[in-house]
Backbone bond lengths (Angstrom), bond angles and torsions (degrees), N, CA, C in turn:
res aa  C-N    CA-C-N  psi(-1)  N-CA   C-N-CA  omega(-1)  CA-C   N-CA-C  phi
1 M - - - 1.442 - - 1.522 108.70 -
2 A 1.282 117.37 132.65 1.453 122.66 179.04 1.520 110.05 -87.61
3 V 1.333 115.67 139.16 1.459 122.46 178.01 1.518 107.19 -132.69
4 S 1.299 116.59 138.36 1.458 121.28 179.53 1.525 108.90 -111.45
5 V 1.329 115.96 132.05 1.463 121.33 -179.11 1.526 108.64 -132.54
6 R 1.317 116.27 133.42 1.466 120.35 176.27 1.517 108.20 -90.84
7 L 1.335 115.40 129.62 1.461 120.88 179.81 1.512 110.47 -116.52
8 D 1.311 114.65 148.50 1.449 121.03 171.83 1.529 107.44 -61.66
9 P 1.332 119.11 142.48 1.474 120.79 -178.46 1.533 113.80 -55.75
10 V 1.327 117.28 -34.84 1.473 120.27 179.17 1.527 110.08 -66.90
11 I 1.330 116.80 -42.83 1.467 120.84 178.99 1.519 110.18 -66.12
12 E 1.314 117.33 -41.73 1.455 119.76 179.42 1.530 111.34 -63.59
13 A 1.327 117.09 -38.11 1.466 120.55 178.28 1.528 110.56 -65.00
14 K 1.343 116.90 -42.43 1.471 120.08 178.37 1.523 110.66 -66.68
15 L 1.326 116.65 -38.66 1.467 121.49 176.82 1.521 110.55 -59.54
16 A 1.323 115.89 -48.63 1.462 120.17 -179.60 1.526 110.99 -62.18
17 Q 1.322 116.67 -41.48 1.466 121.11 -179.20 1.536 110.91 -63.76
18 Q 1.328 117.01 -47.93 1.462 120.30 -178.87 1.523 112.30 -66.61
19 A 1.319 116.90 -41.40 1.463 119.86 178.28 1.522 110.13 -62.29
20 N 1.326 116.02 -41.16 1.463 120.74 178.53 1.525 110.82 -63.38
21 L 1.325 117.10 -43.24 1.469 120.74 178.76 1.525 111.79 -61.26
22 L 1.337 116.16 -36.13 1.465 120.90 -179.96 1.520 112.92 -83.91
23 G 1.327 116.21 -11.33 1.461 119.96 179.85 1.519 113.10 74.46
24 I 1.323 116.27 30.81 1.461 120.69 179.15 1.525 109.19 -126.92
25 T 1.311 115.91 169.38 1.465 119.53 178.53 1.524 109.52 -79.98
26 K 1.327 115.16 160.71 1.464 119.87 176.14 1.526 109.45 -61.03
27 S 1.313 116.72 -37.97 1.457 121.11 179.39 1.529 111.34 -61.22
28 D 1.336 117.13 -45.91 1.466 120.58 178.69 1.522 111.18 -64.13
29 F 1.325 117.13 -38.59 1.464 121.72 178.06 1.531 109.65 -60.41
30 I 1.327 116.35 -47.15 1.465 121.47 -178.52 1.529 110.69 -65.26
31 K 1.346 117.17 -43.66 1.467 120.40 179.06 1.520 110.94 -60.35
32 D 1.338 117.20 -43.12 1.461 121.56 179.29 1.527 110.67 -62.07
33 A 1.331 116.68 -44.41 1.463 120.52 -179.60 1.525 110.93 -62.57
34 I 1.316 117.37 -43.25 1.466 121.29 -179.92 1.526 110.36 -63.78
35 E 1.341 117.21 -43.39 1.469 120.73 179.49 1.520 111.31 -60.88
36 R 1.339 116.59 -40.39 1.465 119.73 179.40 1.525 111.22 -67.73
37 V 1.327 117.64 -43.05 1.463 121.28 -179.54 1.526 111.11 -64.71
38 L 1.311 117.56 -37.46 1.457 121.84 179.93 1.527 113.32 -80.23
39 G 1.327 116.80 -1.53 1.458 120.69 179.02 1.511 113.97 78.69
40 M 1.325 116.80 13.87 1.456 120.64 -179.81 1.523 111.84 -85.44
41 K 1.308 116.42 -14.23 1.457 121.28 -178.70 1.519 106.92 -137.47
42 N 1.314 116.85 119.84 1.451 122.04 -177.56 1.530 109.12 -119.53
43 P 1.334 118.49 106.41 1.462 120.90 -178.40 1.523 113.17 -57.39
44 A 1.321 117.72 -35.80 1.469 120.35 179.86 1.524 110.62 -66.04
45 A 1.325 117.41 -40.36 1.463 120.77 178.35 1.522 110.70 -65.96
46 L 1.325 117.33 -39.48 1.455 121.03 177.48 1.524 110.76 -62.69
47 L 1.322 116.95 -42.35 1.465 120.84 178.36 1.524 110.50 -62.27
48 R 1.316 116.81 -44.59 1.481 119.90 177.94 1.525 111.06 -60.04
49 E 1.324 116.49 -41.42 1.469 120.83 -179.96 1.526 110.91 -63.72
50 V 1.306 117.15 -44.68 1.464 121.31 179.74 1.520 110.23 -63.54
51 R 1.319 116.52 -44.12 1.465 120.68 -179.23 1.522 112.56 -67.71
52 S 1.299 118.86 -28.17 1.459 121.46 -176.45 1.524 113.35 -77.27
53 N 1.304 117.89 -11.39 1.464 120.97 -177.35 1.523 113.22 -86.69
54 G 1.302 117.89 20.75 1.448 120.75 176.33 1.508 113.23 96.96
55 K 1.315 114.39 -165.24 1.459 120.95 -175.85 1.524 111.40 -68.58
56 L 1.312 115.36 140.04 1.458 121.51 176.51 1.531 108.11 -120.85
57 G 1.289 116.57 116.00 1.460 119.81 176.06 1.518 113.25 70.41
58 R 1.319 114.20 -163.78 1.464 120.77 -179.19 1.520 110.09 -94.62
59 R 1.325 116.58 133.70 1.465 120.66 178.94 1.525 111.82 -65.12
60 D 1.323 117.79 -31.11 1.464 121.28 -176.97 1.530 112.61 -90.22
61 A 1.311 118.16 6.23 1.461 121.54 -173.48 1.518 112.79 -59.51
62 S 1.316 118.14 -39.29 1.459 119.34 -178.19 1.519 112.80 -87.82
63 A 1.316 117.34 -11.01 1.459 120.25 -176.39 1.524 112.63 -68.41
64 D 1.326 117.34 -38.61 1.465 118.65 -177.22 1.524 112.40 -127.57
65 V 1.314 116.40 39.95 1.463 121.81 -179.54 1.523 111.10 -60.36
66 S 1.321 116.35 -44.41 1.463 120.50 -177.59 1.527 111.05 -59.47
67 R 1.317 116.84 -47.31 1.460 120.75 -179.16 1.526 110.96 -63.79
68 L 1.321 116.80 -43.69 1.457 120.44 -179.49 1.530 111.65 -65.40
69 M 1.320 116.87 -40.36 1.464 120.74 -179.85 1.525 110.45 -65.97
70 K 1.326 117.34 -43.38 1.470 120.29 178.59 1.524 110.86 -61.52
71 A 1.333 117.36 -41.80 1.458 121.24 179.35 1.527 110.76 -64.20
72 K 1.323 116.22 -40.87 1.458 120.41 179.78 1.527 111.05 -65.23
73 L 1.323 117.00 -43.30 1.477 121.15 178.69 1.523 111.17 -65.22
74 R 1.328 117.14 -41.12 1.479 120.19 179.11 1.530 110.50 -64.45
75 A 1.319 117.53 -36.75 1.453 120.93 178.87 1.522 111.87 -65.74
76 Q 1.313 116.21 -33.14 1.471 120.39 179.49 1.526 112.08 -76.12
77 R 1.334 115.86 -28.25 1.459 119.82 -173.84 1.527 110.77 -137.75
78 P 1.299 117.41 71.05 1.480 119.25 -179.52 1.531 109.84 -71.31
79 D 1.307 116.30 128.09 1.482 121.74 -179.67 1.503 111.87 -111.89
């Protein structure tokens, strides 16, 4: 169902900016916000669900990010 809403120009500009930063459409941004306000989408419940499905990724991934990133950059650009 299509719904039309008039927005203040400042709000519309912020909407466009945030949607662009997230890489989604303004329509998707608005739908997500409405679902959260209506209690149809709960980010905390989604996080619990994702975490309950077992291990995600490598446990040591954040421990040596700096060293791994430096090695990767040096490999791309040996001086």
